N, C-alpha and C positions, 0 to 999 in steps of 0.2 A: 380380130386378127391376132395371130401369135406374136410374141416378142421376137422370135427368130425371123419371121416374115418382115416385121417392121424394121428390125435392125438391117436386114438385107436391102430393104427399100431405101433406108437412109444412106447406106454406103453407096448404092447405085446413084441416088440423087446427087450426092456430093461429088462422086467420081465424074459424072457427066457434066455437072456444073463447072468443075475444074478442068474439063477437057481431056481427061485421061481415058485411054483404052483400058480394058482389064489388064492387059499385059504390062502396059506402062505403069499402071497403079501398083500392080503386084511387085514390080521392081522398086518402086518408091517406098513401099511399106515393108518390104522384105518377106512377103508371103507368096506362096505359089499361086499362079493364075487360076488353076482349077479350084483352089481353096476360095479365092475371091468369087468365082462364078457360083460355087456351091453356097457360099454365104449369101450372095445377092438373091439367090433363089429360095432362101429361107430353109435350106436343108442342112444347116450346120449349127451346132452348138459352139459358141465362140468363147474363148477364155478372156478374162479381163486383160491379160497381157496383150493379146492380139487386138482387142478393142482399143487399147492404148496406142499400139503401133499404128493402127488405122487412123485414129484421131490425130496423132502427131504428123502423119503423112499429109493430112489436110491442114496442118498448122492450127489445129483446134485443141482446146482443152476438152476433157471428158464432159464437162458441164455444157460447153458449146456444142459438142457432138450430139448430146442427148436433148438439146434445146430444139425440139421439133414437135409439131402436132402429132406425129406418129407415136410419141411416147407420152401423150397426155392421158388424162383420165378417160376411161371408157364408160 
């Protein structure tokens, strides 16, 4: 699976775990709801700045954000 798909799965996994709707989460991290939807669907190349915004909105470091089987060796 592609890194874009895995990143999107990770964002969705964390968003649902934290009880956020896409709209509520978009407000929390300062990104547009349609951007979050596109990212979760694996249709978006994401800048490192936006990955940091997303991780911080979940109160995670980048290390913790990427600490998932989704990003393990294939």
